[in-house]
C-alpha beads as a LAMMPS data file, in Angstrom:
LAMMPS data file: protein, C-alpha beads

136 atoms
135 bonds

1 atom types
1 bond types

-500.0 500.0 xlo xhi
-500.0 500.0 ylo yhi
-500.0 500.0 zlo zhi

Masses

1 110.0

Atoms # bond

1 1 1 448.856 34.544 -381.095
2 1 1 448.145 36.282 -377.800
3 1 1 445.589 35.281 -375.183
4 1 1 443.950 38.543 -374.269
5 1 1 440.836 37.435 -372.380
6 1 1 441.868 34.842 -369.839
7 1 1 438.622 34.136 -367.990
8 1 1 436.070 31.420 -367.296
9 1 1 433.616 32.691 -369.924
10 1 1 436.189 32.245 -372.663
11 1 1 437.196 28.843 -371.310
12 1 1 433.569 27.571 -371.303
13 1 1 433.001 28.855 -374.837
14 1 1 436.209 27.214 -376.077
15 1 1 435.161 23.909 -374.498
16 1 1 431.965 23.911 -376.570
17 1 1 433.715 25.432 -379.598
18 1 1 430.392 26.766 -380.787
19 1 1 428.629 30.000 -379.975
20 1 1 425.189 28.628 -380.801
21 1 1 425.277 26.482 -377.676
22 1 1 424.495 29.589 -375.612
23 1 1 421.298 31.692 -375.767
24 1 1 421.567 35.091 -377.448
25 1 1 422.336 37.955 -375.099
26 1 1 424.403 35.875 -372.668
27 1 1 428.057 36.758 -372.015
28 1 1 429.034 33.398 -373.554
29 1 1 427.127 34.089 -376.784
30 1 1 428.726 37.532 -377.051
31 1 1 432.200 36.060 -376.495
32 1 1 431.536 33.339 -379.063
33 1 1 430.674 36.001 -381.662
34 1 1 433.984 37.748 -380.949
35 1 1 435.882 34.465 -381.272
36 1 1 434.138 33.729 -384.565
37 1 1 435.038 37.184 -385.887
38 1 1 438.663 36.544 -384.860
39 1 1 438.686 33.290 -386.844
40 1 1 438.822 30.948 -383.829
41 1 1 435.579 29.172 -384.799
42 1 1 434.481 27.974 -388.202
43 1 1 431.715 30.190 -389.514
44 1 1 428.311 28.575 -389.120
45 1 1 425.082 30.447 -389.832
46 1 1 423.139 30.939 -386.594
47 1 1 420.355 28.552 -387.645
48 1 1 422.917 25.758 -388.181
49 1 1 424.857 26.188 -384.935
50 1 1 424.990 23.115 -382.769
51 1 1 427.161 21.733 -379.997
52 1 1 430.007 20.913 -382.384
53 1 1 432.875 20.430 -379.936
54 1 1 436.510 20.501 -381.066
55 1 1 435.630 20.211 -384.758
56 1 1 434.129 23.723 -384.586
57 1 1 437.606 25.217 -384.095
58 1 1 439.635 26.466 -387.033
59 1 1 443.381 25.777 -387.200
60 1 1 443.890 29.167 -385.537
61 1 1 441.309 28.149 -382.923
62 1 1 443.048 24.845 -382.157
63 1 1 446.320 26.693 -381.497
64 1 1 444.503 29.301 -379.409
65 1 1 442.709 26.614 -377.372
66 1 1 445.963 24.714 -376.836
67 1 1 447.728 27.848 -375.542
68 1 1 444.779 28.696 -373.319
69 1 1 444.641 25.177 -371.841
70 1 1 448.402 25.157 -371.175
71 1 1 448.079 28.440 -369.298
72 1 1 445.143 27.117 -367.238
73 1 1 447.030 23.907 -366.358
74 1 1 450.152 25.837 -365.410
75 1 1 448.084 28.024 -363.073
76 1 1 446.289 25.232 -361.199
77 1 1 449.315 22.909 -361.144
78 1 1 447.454 19.576 -361.262
79 1 1 448.874 16.613 -363.179
80 1 1 445.947 14.543 -364.401
81 1 1 445.951 10.735 -364.349
82 1 1 446.511 9.289 -367.816
83 1 1 444.924 6.307 -369.559
84 1 1 446.898 3.065 -369.450
85 1 1 446.379 2.720 -373.183
86 1 1 446.256 5.116 -376.096
87 1 1 443.021 4.120 -377.792
88 1 1 442.037 6.598 -380.547
89 1 1 438.490 6.579 -379.141
90 1 1 439.845 8.107 -375.915
91 1 1 441.419 11.069 -377.654
92 1 1 439.747 14.379 -376.929
93 1 1 440.434 18.085 -376.956
94 1 1 441.431 17.826 -373.289
95 1 1 444.610 15.933 -374.134
96 1 1 444.913 12.696 -376.006
97 1 1 445.554 10.500 -372.995
98 1 1 443.954 12.096 -369.905
99 1 1 441.689 9.595 -368.171
100 1 1 438.340 11.414 -368.118
101 1 1 436.878 8.617 -365.993
102 1 1 439.568 8.624 -363.272
103 1 1 436.857 10.126 -361.059
104 1 1 433.406 8.577 -361.415
105 1 1 430.328 8.839 -359.212
106 1 1 426.806 8.350 -360.552
107 1 1 426.371 10.610 -363.573
108 1 1 429.591 12.479 -362.782
109 1 1 433.035 11.763 -364.186
110 1 1 436.250 13.661 -364.533
111 1 1 439.905 13.981 -363.767
112 1 1 442.074 12.952 -360.827
113 1 1 445.363 14.622 -359.919
114 1 1 448.185 12.129 -359.427
115 1 1 450.046 14.551 -357.137
116 1 1 447.357 15.494 -354.601
117 1 1 444.362 13.232 -355.366
118 1 1 442.021 16.151 -356.183
119 1 1 439.071 15.169 -358.394
120 1 1 436.340 17.086 -360.175
121 1 1 433.434 16.364 -362.492
122 1 1 434.172 17.709 -365.961
123 1 1 430.435 18.252 -366.527
124 1 1 429.924 20.364 -363.389
125 1 1 433.154 22.414 -363.455
126 1 1 435.803 23.458 -365.926
127 1 1 439.533 23.188 -365.324
128 1 1 439.531 26.966 -365.067
129 1 1 437.396 26.731 -361.902
130 1 1 439.293 24.012 -359.994
131 1 1 441.252 24.762 -356.857
132 1 1 445.028 24.824 -357.084
133 1 1 447.023 21.670 -356.499
134 1 1 448.008 21.334 -352.858
135 1 1 451.336 19.713 -353.823
136 1 1 452.749 22.192 -356.363

Bonds

1 1 1 2
2 1 2 3
3 1 3 4
4 1 4 5
5 1 5 6
6 1 6 7
7 1 7 8
8 1 8 9
9 1 9 10
10 1 10 11
11 1 11 12
12 1 12 13
13 1 13 14
14 1 14 15
15 1 15 16
16 1 16 17
17 1 17 18
18 1 18 19
19 1 19 20
20 1 20 21
21 1 21 22
22 1 22 23
23 1 23 24
24 1 24 25
25 1 25 26
26 1 26 27
27 1 27 28
28 1 28 29
29 1 29 30
30 1 30 31
31 1 31 32
32 1 32 33
33 1 33 34
34 1 34 35
35 1 35 36
36 1 36 37
37 1 37 38
38 1 38 39
39 1 39 40
40 1 40 41
41 1 41 42
42 1 42 43
43 1 43 44
44 1 44 45
45 1 45 46
46 1 46 47
47 1 47 48
48 1 48 49
49 1 49 50
50 1 50 51
51 1 51 52
52 1 52 53
53 1 53 54
54 1 54 55
55 1 55 56
56 1 56 57
57 1 57 58
58 1 58 59
59 1 59 60
60 1 60 61
61 1 61 62
62 1 62 63
63 1 63 64
64 1 64 65
65 1 65 66
66 1 66 67
67 1 67 68
68 1 68 69
69 1 69 70
70 1 70 71
71 1 71 72
72 1 72 73
73 1 73 74
74 1 74 75
75 1 75 76
76 1 76 77
77 1 77 78
78 1 78 79
79 1 79 80
80 1 80 81
81 1 81 82
82 1 82 83
83 1 83 84
84 1 84 85
85 1 85 86
86 1 86 87
87 1 87 88
88 1 88 89
89 1 89 90
90 1 90 91
91 1 91 92
92 1 92 93
93 1 93 94
94 1 94 95
95 1 95 96
96 1 96 97
97 1 97 98
98 1 98 99
99 1 99 100
100 1 100 101
101 1 101 102
102 1 102 103
103 1 103 104
104 1 104 105
105 1 105 106
106 1 106 107
107 1 107 108
108 1 108 109
109 1 109 110
110 1 110 111
111 1 111 112
112 1 112 113
113 1 113 114
114 1 114 115
115 1 115 116
116 1 116 117
117 1 117 118
118 1 118 119
119 1 119 120
120 1 120 121
121 1 121 122
122 1 122 123
123 1 123 124
124 1 124 125
125 1 125 126
126 1 126 127
127 1 127 128
128 1 128 129
129 1 129 130
130 1 130 131
131 1 131 132
132 1 132 133
133 1 133 134
134 1 134 135
135 1 135 136
């Protein structure tokens, strides 16, 4: 499997794992259609699309997402703070033990880098958009 479109549009679409989350005619909706045709997403008729998250990915899609995320993390160089426990409820597509509440402020929460202290809200930004780690 080869990652051929390494960009923020693809990353945002993979995070939602569902093309129906985006309005028709947007770059994200167009990319989601391509990913569905390539077998990355489960096929869902347009009228049944919803924000399905990780479960919307096929087995091919899970491998593709994993490769994409590894490439993104290698590029930015951050090492995210992990949970102190491995509760199944904490498991997510972002990595089974990343503490998604290491950074928290009001309605914002996200990751914290253990090397440089950088934080970001996972609702406002994607990992693709974060600045590089200052302590690579």
